[in-house]
C-alpha positions as CSV (number, residue, x, y, z in Angstrom):
1,M,5.9,-205.3,-167.8
2,F,3.5,-206.0,-164.9
3,T,0.2,-207.6,-164.6
4,L,-3.2,-205.9,-164.1
5,T,-3.4,-207.3,-160.6
6,E,-0.2,-205.6,-159.6
7,K,-0.5,-202.0,-158.4
8,G,2.5,-200.7,-160.2
9,N,2.0,-197.1,-161.3
10,M,-1.6,-197.6,-162.2
11,T,-4.5,-196.0,-160.5
12,D,-7.7,-197.9,-160.0
13,E,-9.3,-195.6,-162.7
14,M,-6.5,-196.3,-165.1
15,R,-6.7,-200.1,-164.5
16,T,-10.5,-200.0,-165.1
17,K,-10.0,-198.1,-168.4
18,I,-7.3,-200.5,-169.6
19,V,-9.4,-203.5,-168.8
20,A,-12.3,-202.0,-170.7
21,M,-10.0,-201.2,-173.7
22,L,-8.8,-204.8,-173.7
23,E,-12.3,-206.1,-173.7
24,V,-13.2,-203.9,-176.7
25,D,-10.0,-205.0,-178.4
26,K,-11.0,-208.7,-178.1
27,E,-14.6,-208.2,-179.3
28,F,-14.3,-205.8,-182.3
29,R,-12.4,-206.0,-185.5
30,D,-13.0,-202.3,-186.4
31,Y,-12.8,-199.7,-183.7
32,S,-10.7,-196.8,-182.4
33,I,-10.5,-195.1,-179.1
34,E,-8.8,-191.8,-178.3
35,V,-6.4,-192.2,-175.5
36,K,-3.7,-190.1,-173.7
37,P,-0.1,-191.3,-174.3
38,V,0.2,-192.8,-170.9
39,D,-3.0,-194.9,-171.4
40,A,-1.9,-196.0,-174.9
41,I,1.4,-197.3,-173.4
42,A,-0.4,-199.1,-170.5
43,F,-2.8,-200.7,-173.0
44,A,0.1,-201.9,-175.2
45,Q,1.7,-203.5,-172.1
46,F,-1.3,-205.8,-171.8
47,S,-2.5,-206.1,-175.4
48,V,-2.0,-209.5,-176.9
49,K,-1.2,-210.4,-180.5
50,A,-1.4,-214.1,-181.4
51,G,-1.3,-215.1,-177.7
52,Q,1.8,-213.0,-177.0
53,P,2.3,-209.4,-175.7
54,D,2.1,-206.9,-178.5
55,E,5.7,-205.7,-178.1
56,M,5.9,-203.9,-181.4
57,L,3.0,-201.6,-180.4
58,F,4.6,-201.0,-177.0
59,K,8.0,-200.3,-178.4
60,L,6.7,-198.0,-181.1
61,L,4.7,-196.0,-178.6
62,T,7.7,-195.7,-176.2
63,V,10.0,-194.4,-179.0
64,L,7.3,-192.0,-180.2
65,E,6.9,-190.5,-176.8
66,A,10.7,-190.1,-176.5
67,N,10.9,-188.2,-179.8
68,I,7.7,-186.1,-180.1
69,P,8.5,-182.7,-178.7
70,Q,6.6,-181.3,-175.8
71,A,4.2,-178.4,-176.5
72,N,5.6,-174.9,-176.6
73,R,2.9,-172.2,-176.7
74,G,5.1,-169.7,-175.0
75,E,6.3,-169.0,-171.5
76,G,3.5,-169.1,-168.9
77,H,1.1,-171.0,-171.1
78,P,-0.3,-174.0,-169.1
79,K,0.3,-176.5,-172.0
80,T,4.0,-175.5,-172.5
81,G,6.3,-178.4,-171.6
82,R,3.5,-181.0,-171.6
83,S,2.4,-183.6,-174.1
84,T,-0.7,-182.3,-175.9
85,H,-1.1,-185.0,-178.5
86,A,-3.3,-188.0,-178.2
87,Y,-3.6,-191.3,-180.0
88,R,-6.5,-193.1,-181.6
89,L,-5.8,-196.7,-181.0
90,G,-7.7,-199.6,-182.4
91,R,-8.2,-202.0,-185.3
92,Q,-9.2,-201.8,-189.0
93,V,-10.4,-205.1,-190.4
94,G,-8.8,-206.8,-187.5
95,K,-5.3,-205.2,-188.0
96,R,-3.8,-203.0,-185.3
97,V,-3.8,-199.3,-186.1
98,L,-2.5,-196.3,-184.3
99,F,-3.3,-192.7,-185.3
100,L,-1.3,-189.7,-184.0
101,E,-2.4,-186.0,-184.5
102,L,0.1,-183.2,-184.0
103,H,-1.4,-179.7,-183.9
104,K,0.9,-177.0,-185.4
105,T,0.2,-174.5,-182.7
106,D,1.6,-176.8,-180.0
107,Y,5.1,-176.9,-181.3
108,P,7.9,-174.4,-182.0
109,S,7.7,-172.6,-185.3
110,D,11.2,-173.9,-186.2
111,L,10.2,-177.5,-185.7
112,D,11.6,-179.5,-188.7
113,L,8.5,-181.4,-189.5
114,P,9.8,-183.3,-192.6
115,A,12.7,-184.6,-190.4
116,L,10.3,-185.6,-187.6
117,L,7.9,-187.3,-190.0
118,E,10.9,-189.2,-191.6
119,Q,12.0,-190.2,-188.1
120,L,8.5,-191.5,-187.2
121,S,8.4,-193.4,-190.5
122,L,11.7,-195.1,-189.7
123,F,10.5,-196.0,-186.2
124,A,7.3,-197.5,-187.8
125,K,9.4,-199.6,-190.2
126,E,11.6,-200.8,-187.4
127,Y,8.6,-202.0,-185.4
128,G,6.8,-203.6,-188.3
129,A,4.2,-201.0,-189.1
130,L,3.4,-199.1,-192.3
131,C,3.3,-195.3,-191.8
132,E,1.4,-192.7,-193.7
133,A,1.5,-189.0,-192.9
134,S,-0.6,-186.1,-194.2
135,G,-0.9,-182.5,-193.1
136,D,-1.9,-178.9,-193.8
137,Q,-1.4,-175.5,-192.2
138,H,-3.1,-176.6,-189.0
139,G,-1.3,-179.8,-188.2
140,W,-0.4,-183.3,-189.2
141,A,-1.9,-186.8,-188.9
142,V,0.2,-189.9,-188.9
143,E,-1.3,-193.4,-189.3
144,F,0.6,-196.6,-188.3
145,L,-0.8,-199.9,-189.5
146,W,0.4,-203.4,-188.8
147,V,-0.5,-205.8,-191.6
């Protein structure tokens, strides 16, 4: 991990965004902000829980990113091979919460969703979060909550 004063891989715009997110996180017990995966991971590097870095959030985001497939909308489509999901990161009644939405059209039709959701649930448990998933013909929503 690095500090916000170190350049690292952060652009000035990203640093400004993370500082603003950290301020919101300190001030509000109930909020959520939609963020790209890279911003969620950067936030988690600087987020503090009980005076210590929030390592569980950082570790969960890192393992999620390693295991969520890249979009596959067909050869030549601009979103193919990229992450198309976003997170909603925040707090509910002061507890850390992370929401993930996966849109069905972004992934191969043979994606084994039950296996992926089971894997996400195991990761959540490993990093101290409760996990609840729901879905329909359009996609799936996964909520991670630290209590």
